[in-house]
N, C-alpha and C positions, 0 to 999 in steps of 0.2 A: 067434526063440524062439516056441514054440507056446503056446497057452493051455491051462489045466489041466483044463477041463471038456469034456465031449463035446457038440458042437453038436446042437441039436434041429432038427427040420424046419421050414423056413419057405418060404412061397411067394414071398417077395421074394428076388431073386438075391443070393448072397454075392459078395464080391470075390475076385479072383485075385491071388496074391502078386506076379506079374510084370507086372501092368497097373494103372495108376493109375485109380481110380474117377472118373467125371465128376462135375461139380457137380450135374447132374441126378440122378445116383445118390444122392448125399448128401441132396439134398432129398427124393427119394422115400423114402429110409430114414427120414428124420425124420418123414414122414407115416406111414409104416408102423409105427414103434415107438410112435406116438401114437394108434394105432387104437383101443386100449381106452378111452382118455380121450374120444376123439370119440364112441364108442358110448355111454359113460355119459352124456355130455351130451345126445346125441340122444334117448336113452330118456326123459330128463326133459322135453325139449321135446315129445316125442310124447305123453307121459302128460298133460301139461297141455293141449296143443293139441287132442288127440282129445277130451278131456273137455269143453273149451269148445265145440268144434265139435258134439259130440253134444247138449249143452244147447241150443245155438242152433237145431239142426234139430228136435229132439224137442219142445222147449217153445216154439219160435217166438220165440227171443230173439235178434234181429239183433245186438245188441251183443256177445253171447258168440261168435257165429259170426265177426263181424268181428275180434274179439280173437284168435281162433284163426288167421285168415288173417294178421294182423299178426305174431303170434308165429312163424308159419312163415317169413314174409319176413325177420324179424329173425334167425332161425336160419340161413337161407341166407346172409345178409350176413355174419354172424359167422364162418361156415365159410369163406367166400371170403376174408375178411380174415386168418383164421388160416393158411390155405394160403399166402397171399401173404406173410405175416409169416415163416413158416417158410422160404420161398424166399429172402427177403432175408437171413436168418440163415445158412442152410445151402447155398444155391445160389450162383450166380455172384457176387452182390454181396458175399458173405462176405469176400472178399479185402480189401475196403476197410477193414473195422474191424481186420483183422490188420495192414495197413499203418499205420493210425493208431496202433495199439498199439505197434508197433515204433518208430515215430517218438516216441511219448510216452516210451519208455524210452531213447531215444537209441542204439538198437542198430543197427549198420550194418557194412558191409564184410565181411571174411573172419573170421567168428566161429564158435564152437562153441556150439550152443544145445541144452539139455536140454529136450525136450518131454515133460512128465510128465502122463499121462492115465489113463483107466480102460478103455481098449480101443478107441479110435477113432484112426486115423492121419490123419484129415483135417487136423488142426492142423499136423502135420509137413509135409504137402504144401503147405499155404498158406504156412508159414514159409519153405519152400524157394523159393517163388515170389517172396516179398517180399525175401528175402535170398539172391540168386542165387549168392553166393560162400560161403555158410555151410554148415557141416556140422550136420545135425540128428540128435541122439541121442534117438530116440523110445522112451520107456520106459512099458510097460504096468504100472501101479502097483496094479491091482485085486488085493485079497488076501483078500476074504471067502470063506470056505470054502463049497463047494457052489454052488447057483444064487443069483443076486442076489435080494435081497428086493424090489428094484425091477425089475419085469418089463421095462421099456423098456431098462434097462441090460443085462439078459441078452440081449435081442434085438440090441443094438448089438454086444456081444461075440461073439455067434454069427455075425453077418453079415460081420465084417471081420477079415481075417487080416493079420499083419505083412507090410509091403510089401518087395519086392526090386527094384522097377522103377527106383529112383533111387539111384545110388551115393553120393549125399550124405546119404541117409537111412538110418540104421543102427538096427535094432530091438533092444530089450532087454526083459527081464522083471524087475521088482523082486521082492525076496524079503522078505515081511512089511514092506513099505514102506521097505525099504533099497534105495537106488538103486545099481545096479552100475556106477558111474562114479567115477573117482579124485577125490580132494580137489582143489579149486581148478582144475578142468579145463575149465570152461565160462565164457564171457563172459555168458551169459544163460540163465535158466530160464523156461519158459513153462508156465502152467497154463491150461486152457481149459474149455469146456463139460463139465459132469460132475464138476468138482472138488467141487461141493457134495455129491456122493454119498459122498465120503470121510468117514467118521464123525469127529465132533469128540470130544475127551476122550481122545486118544491117537494114533489113526492119522493124523489130519490134522496134528496138531502134529509128529509124527515126520517126515512127508513134507516139510513145509516146513523142518524142521531139516535134512533131507537136501539140500534145495534150497540152503540157505545153505552147506552143506559143499562141494558141488560147484562153487559159484560162486567165481570168482577175486575177489581184493580189488577192490571197486568194481564188481563184476558186477551185472547187472540181473535182477530178478524181474518177470515179466509175467503178468498174469491177465486173462482175459476170461470173463465169466459172464452168465447171465440175471439180470435184476433181479427184485425182487418189487415190482411196481408195476402201475398200471392198464394200461399198454401191453402188458406181458407177460401180464397176466391175460386180455386180449382174445385174444391169440395162443394161449396154452396152456390157458386155463381154470383151474379151481380147483387143478389139480395144481401150479401155480406156487408154492403156499403152502409147499412143502417145500424150496425153494431157500434159500440163505443171503442175507440182506438185504445191501444195499450198505453200510449203516452197520456191520454186523458184519464184513464183509470189510475195510472201512477200518480198524476197530479192530484186527483180527487182524494185518493187514499192518504197521500202525504199531508194533505191539509187537515186530516181528521185523526190520524193515527201515527204512532211512533214506530221506528225500526221497520219500515216497510221493505219487504224483500220481494224479489221477482224471480220466477223461473219459467222456462218454456218446456212443455212436454213434447215428446216426439209425435204426439197425436194432434199437434197444431193447437194446443190449448194453452192460454196464458194463465199463470198461477201467481197469486199475490198473497202475502201474509203480513199482518201488521199487529201492533200491540196497542191496547187502549191507553190513552193518556191519563 
């Protein structure tokens, strides 16, 4: 299925349907779609640092000049750690928290998994790696009309097309958050990064209701998301404020599923698993 909007021009290369993107590509895309946030933070560091440096030079205040140098060093350290943190989430180490998530939910063997997302097929590829006998029904659930209000989401959707490279991964498109899969047809449903972009107060509730519908009795819901905490703040900066808090996800899932479990990966990713009621 194709996406409904016309892609805009990007200097970062887009995917090709018949070829799986590499882990390096996904890391690079994560950096690319975060470029606006990096620039906003950089401008603040520059504004303060240049001001301190100017005061130090023009008014002979060594403390101000040293503070400017310290601020520059701090900025570089934070940038380096942010890039490293994004690599651990989106690069080669990412398969580790997917494996842990699948183990948390007790999902294994030859199963059918519904991968519900907002326009990235990275999760489907990782699930196919961790579950080599599984069929992955990957569903683009984004439904907001026009361009995304979140520019990074629009970039993600522009750069990745539904894959055809793996016969065990089948791509679909949801219609107003209605998932085009039969009732009780999946042993597991997985939600990943970006689920917090689905609006609450209607859309998110409907999508999780759809997840329950397509799950078989005793089927598992899996969720991995960015937390709202100090570690993620260092990696993403102030933009992390708009994600859903761990406590809110925990409450949301407990209201809809049984036996909800939680784990935290060392890549600063929150992991949840529950059972269909």
